[in-house]
C-alpha positions in Angstrom: 4.4 -0.6 11.0 7.9 -1.6 10.5 9.7 1.0 12.5 9.6 2.2 16.0 9.4 5.8 17.1 13.2 6.1 16.6 15.3 3.7 14.5 19.0 3.7 13.9 21.0 2.6 10.9 24.7 1.7 11.5 27.7 1.4 9.2 31.2 0.1 9.6 34.4 1.8 9.7 37.4 0.4 7.8 40.0 0.7 10.4 38.6 -1.1 13.4 35.3 -2.6 12.1 33.5 -0.9 14.9 29.9 0.1 14.5 29.0 3.7 14.4 25.9 5.7 13.9 25.1 6.9 10.6 21.4 7.9 10.4 18.5 8.0 12.6 14.9 7.6 11.5 12.4 9.3 13.9 8.6 9.6 13.7 7.5 13.2 13.6 5.5 14.2 16.8 2.6 14.2 17.3 2.1 10.9 16.1 -1.2 11.8 14.2 -1.2 8.9 11.9 -4.2 7.7 9.7 -3.9 4.1 10.2 -6.5 1.5 9.1 -6.8 -2.0 7.5 -7.1 -0.1 4.2 -4.4 2.6 4.3 -2.0 4.7 6.3 0.8 7.1 6.3 3.8 7.9 8.4 5.7 11.0 8.4 9.4 10.6 9.7 12.7 12.4 9.5 16.3 11.2 8.6 18.8 12.7 10.8 22.7 12.5 11.1 24.4 13.6 14.3 21.0 14.9 15.5 20.6 17.2 12.4 17.9 16.5 10.0 18.9 15.8 6.5 15.6 14.9 4.9 11.9 14.2 5.7 9.8 11.4 4.4 6.0 11.0 4.0 5.2 7.4 3.2 1.8 6.4 2.1 -0.1 3.3 1.5 -3.5 4.2 0.1 -6.6 2.0 0.2 -7.1 -0.2 -2.8 -10.7 0.7 -3.2 -11.9 4.0 -4.8 -14.3 5.3 -1.9 -11.9 4.7 1.0 -9.0 6.0 -1.1 -10.8 9.3 -1.9 -11.6 9.7 1.7 -8.1 8.9 2.8 -6.4 11.5 0.5 -9.0 14.2 1.3 -8.3 13.6 5.1 -4.5 13.7 4.3 -4.6 17.0 2.4 -6.8 18.6 4.9 -4.4 17.8 7.7 -3.1 21.3 8.0 -0.2 20.5 10.4 1.1 18.0 8.2 0.8 19.9 4.9 2.2 23.0 6.5 5.4 21.1 7.5 5.7 19.5 4.1 5.8 22.8 2.3 7.9 25.0 4.8 10.7 22.6 5.9 14.3 23.9 4.7 15.6 20.5 4.1 14.7 17.9 1.2 11.2 16.4 1.6 10.0 13.4 -0.1 6.6 11.7 -0.6 6.5 8.2 -1.5 4.6 5.0 -1.6 1.7 3.0 -3.1 -1.1 5.5 -4.1 -3.1 2.7 -5.7 -4.0 4.8 -8.6 -2.5 6.3 -11.7 -2.0 10.0 -11.1 -1.9 10.7 -14.9 -5.2 9.1 -15.6 -7.5 12.1 -16.6 -10.6 10.2 -15.9 -9.8 9.8 -12.2 -8.2 13.1 -11.5 -11.5 14.8 -10.6 -11.8 12.3 -7.7 -8.9 14.1 -6.0 -9.5 17.8 -6.4 -7.4 18.9 -3.4 -4.8 16.2 -3.2 -3.5 16.3 -6.8 -3.0 20.0 -7.1 -1.3 20.2 -3.7 1.2 17.5 -4.9 1.9 19.0 -8.3 2.2 22.4 -6.9 4.8 21.6 -4.3 6.4 18.3 -5.5 7.9 16.8 -8.5 7.5 13.2 -9.6 11.1 11.7 -9.9 10.0 9.2 -12.5 8.0 11.7 -14.7 10.5 11.0 -17.6 10.8 7.3 -17.0 7.2 6.0 -16.6 6.8 2.4 -16.6 4.2 -0.1 -14.9 5.1 -0.6 -11.2 2.4 -3.3 -10.4 1.4 -6.5 -12.0 -2.0 -8.0 -11.1 -2.6 -11.9 -10.7 -4.4 -11.7 -14.1 -1.3 -10.1 -15.9 -2.6 -6.5 -16.1 0.0 -3.7 -15.3 -0.4 -0.3 -14.0 1.6 2.6 -12.5 0.4 3.1 -8.9 3.7 3.6 -7.0 5.7 7.0 -6.9 8.6 8.9 -5.4 8.0 12.6 -5.3 10.6 15.2 -4.0 10.1 18.8 -3.2 10.8 21.2 -6.1 13.9 22.7 -4.4 15.6 19.4 -4.1 14.9 17.9 -7.6 18.0 19.0 -9.1 20.0 17.0 -6.5 18.4 13.7 -7.7 21.3 12.3 -9.4 19.5 9.2 -10.9 16.4 7.1 -10.9 16.0 3.4 -11.2 13.1 1.1 -11.9 13.7 -2.5 -11.2 11.9 -5.6 -11.7 11.4 -7.7 -8.5 10.7 -11.5 -8.7 6.8 -12.1 -8.5 7.2 -14.5 -5.5 8.8 -11.6 -3.6 6.2 -9.0 -4.5 3.7 -7.9 -7.2 5.2 -4.4 -7.1 8.4 -3.3 -8.6 11.4 -1.5 -6.9 11.7 2.3 -7.4 14.9 3.9 -6.2 16.4 7.2 -6.4 19.9 8.5 -5.7 20.0 11.8 -4.0 23.2 13.6 -3.2 23.6 15.3 0.2 26.8 17.2 1.2 28.4 17.0 4.7 31.2 19.0 6.3 31.6 16.5 9.2 34.0 13.6 9.5 31.3 11.2 8.5 31.4 12.8 5.0 34.8 11.1 4.4 34.3 8.4 1.9 35.0 4.8 3.0 36.7 2.1 1.3 35.3 -1.4 0.6 36.3 -3.0 3.9 37.8 -6.5 4.2 37.2 -9.0 1.5 35.0 -11.9 2.5 34.2 -15.1 0.5 30.7 -15.7 -0.5 29.7 -19.1 1.1 26.9 -19.5 -1.6 29.6 -20.2 -4.1 29.6 -23.7 -2.9 26.1 -24.1 -4.7 27.8 -23.1 -8.0 29.1 -26.2 -10.0 31.7 -24.5 -11.8 33.1 -23.1 -8.7 33.3 -26.5 -7.1 34.9 -28.2 -10.1 37.3 -25.2 -10.7 38.4 -25.2 -6.9 38.9 -28.9 -7.0 41.2 -28.7 -10.0 43.0 -25.9 -8.4 43.7 -27.6 -5.1 44.7 -30.8 -7.0 47.2 -28.9 -9.0 48.6 -27.2 -5.9 49.0 -30.5 -4.1 50.8 -32.2 -7.0 53.3 -29.4 -7.2 54.2 -30.1 -3.4 54.2 -33.9 -3.6 58.0 -33.8 -3.1 57.6 -32.3 0.4 57.7 -34.5 3.5 54.2 -34.3 4.9 55.2 -36.4 7.9 57.0 -33.4 9.2 54.7 -31.3 11.3 56.3 -27.8 10.3 56.2 -28.7 6.6 52.8 -29.9 6.7 51.5 -26.8 8.6 53.4 -24.5 6.1 51.8 -26.4 3.0 48.5 -26.0 4.7 48.9 -22.4 5.0 50.0 -22.2 1.3 46.9 -24.2 0.3 44.6 -21.8 2.2 46.2 -18.9 0.3 45.5 -20.8 -3.0 42.0 -21.3 -2.1 41.7 -17.6 -1.2 43.3 -16.6 -4.4 41.0 -18.8 -6.7 37.9 -17.9 -4.8 38.6 -14.3 -5.0 39.1 -14.4 -8.7 36.1 -16.6 -9.4 34.0 -14.4 -7.2 35.2 -11.2 -9.0 34.4 -12.7 -12.4 31.0 -14.0 -11.5 30.0 -10.8 -9.8 31.0 -8.9 -12.9 29.1 -11.4 -15.0 26.0 -11.3 -12.8 25.8 -7.5 -12.7 26.2 -7.3 -16.4 23.5 -10.0 -17.0 21.1 -8.4 -14.6 21.5 -5.0 -16.2 21.3 -6.5 -19.8 18.0 -8.5 -18.8 16.6 -5.5 -17.1 17.1 -3.3 -20.0 15.6 -5.9 -22.4 12.6 -6.2 -20.2 12.0 -2.4 -20.2 12.4 -2.3 -23.9 9.7 -5.0 -24.3 7.4 -3.1 -21.8 7.9 0.1 -24.0 7.4 -1.5 -27.3 4.3 -3.7 -26.4 1.2 -2.8 -24.5 -1.0 -5.9 -25.4 -1.3 -8.0 -22.2 -1.3 -11.3 -24.5 2.0 -10.4 -26.1 3.6 -9.5 -22.7 2.5 -12.9 -21.3 4.5 -14.7 -24.0 7.5 -12.5 -24.0 8.2 -11.7 -20.3 7.8 -15.0 -18.2 11.1 -16.6 -19.3 13.1 -13.4 -19.2 11.7 -12.6 -15.6 12.4 -16.1 -14.3 16.0 -15.7 -15.2 16.3 -12.2 -14.1 14.7 -13.4 -10.7 17.2 -16.2 -10.4 20.1 -13.9 -10.8 18.5 -11.4 -8.4 18.0 -14.2 -5.8 21.8 -14.8 -6.0 22.6 -11.2 -5.7 20.3 -10.8 -2.8 21.9 -13.5 -0.9 25.3 -11.8 -1.2 23.8 -8.4 -0.3 22.4 -9.8 2.8 25.9 -11.2 3.8 27.8 -8.1 2.9 25.5 -5.4 4.4 22.8 -6.8 6.9 23.2 -10.3 8.0 25.1 -9.6 11.4 22.1 -7.3 12.6 19.4 -9.1 10.7 20.1 -12.5 12.1 20.0 -11.2 15.7 16.5 -9.8 15.4 14.9 -12.1 12.8 13.5 -15.6 13.3 15.2 -18.2 11.0 11.9 -18.8 9.1 12.4 -15.2 7.8 15.8 -15.2 6.6 14.9 -15.0 3.0 16.5 -13.0 0.3 13.5 -10.7 0.0 14.0 -9.3 3.4 17.4 -7.9 2.5 15.6 -4.6 1.5 15.1 -3.9 5.1 18.8 -3.3 5.4 21.4 -1.0 3.8 24.5 -1.6 1.7 27.5 -0.2 3.7 29.9 -0.9 0.8 28.1 1.5 -1.9 29.4 5.0 -2.5 26.9 6.2 0.1 24.3 4.7 2.4 21.3 2.7 1.0 18.4 2.9 3.2 15.1 1.1 2.7 12.6 3.8 3.5 9.5 1.4 4.2 7.9 -1.8 3.2 4.0 -1.3 3.0 1.4 -3.7 3.9 1.4 -7.1 5.5 2.3 -8.7 2.1 5.5 -6.5 1.8 3.7 -5.3 -1.4 5.9 -2.1 -2.0 9.5 -1.6 -1.9 10.9 1.9 -2.3 14.4 2.9 -1.7 16.6 6.0 -1.5 20.4 6.2 -1.7 21.9 9.0 0.4 25.6 9.8 -0.7 27.7 11.6 1.8 
């Protein structure tokens, strides 16, 4: 398991950069958890200022049919849990790796109690945007990951997103929803972007290095008539050069961020279109690899930036250096978004499922 009995997520205020509590994730007592090598579930609450704002049932179902069937039957017969799921007066989400396609008529009879319960009380957030969420090592694709929300909360799901993840990170894809919550407390006040910070990974970009060198050379040439032997003059010029570097870096970083976001969106859209238009595995194996390689490279760059912006100060303090990889950024949250992005859970030892919900204040 990747959370303790109570986990805290912090944001940063714009005025004094002090950490302040935003959300608390707490396991619901009693901790009656089905937990085995093949599958498990966790029921937890999300609270703000000790007030529950949502409940989450995270599921990782067994991969094989017989234990999976037993798992879901045991889950749905847990009356204490099912009563809570259907009677709570705040939003409830069920999400995770079900390890089967809920729309497959041939296997629906295997879950005579679970599927009726799920469809009676919950709505599939991706019911109108179905795409494969899992790719096997032989190239086959299937939809086995889901995010469900209670019927009363479905109208507040503002958007859903299905995102490709590089295969060396995970063999699953990233499902995310944006759910709107309203608060009357001071924490509901929207925060700004915070202080600007340069991206140190720009040093790996050849066009940035050459552009910066040209910019500095030009700035120095414009100041050649100054007496650099004079300490005050030298310090003033050095201060001006630092401002020149900041100006160039900020402009380059903004342009590259804009280009990267547009490129990722365009490539993701193209990939989704290919998946809709072609179902043959052979055709997909010809069309997708080069596109996914380029998309993965851009996502890797974006991941490094998100780690720096959102999670690195906390992450480095608790994670050994060998695990400081971009794929782990999803354990964090983005404090510079319009709300708070929280990774709910990472399932299994291989980090095979990534599901994410954005809660806006």
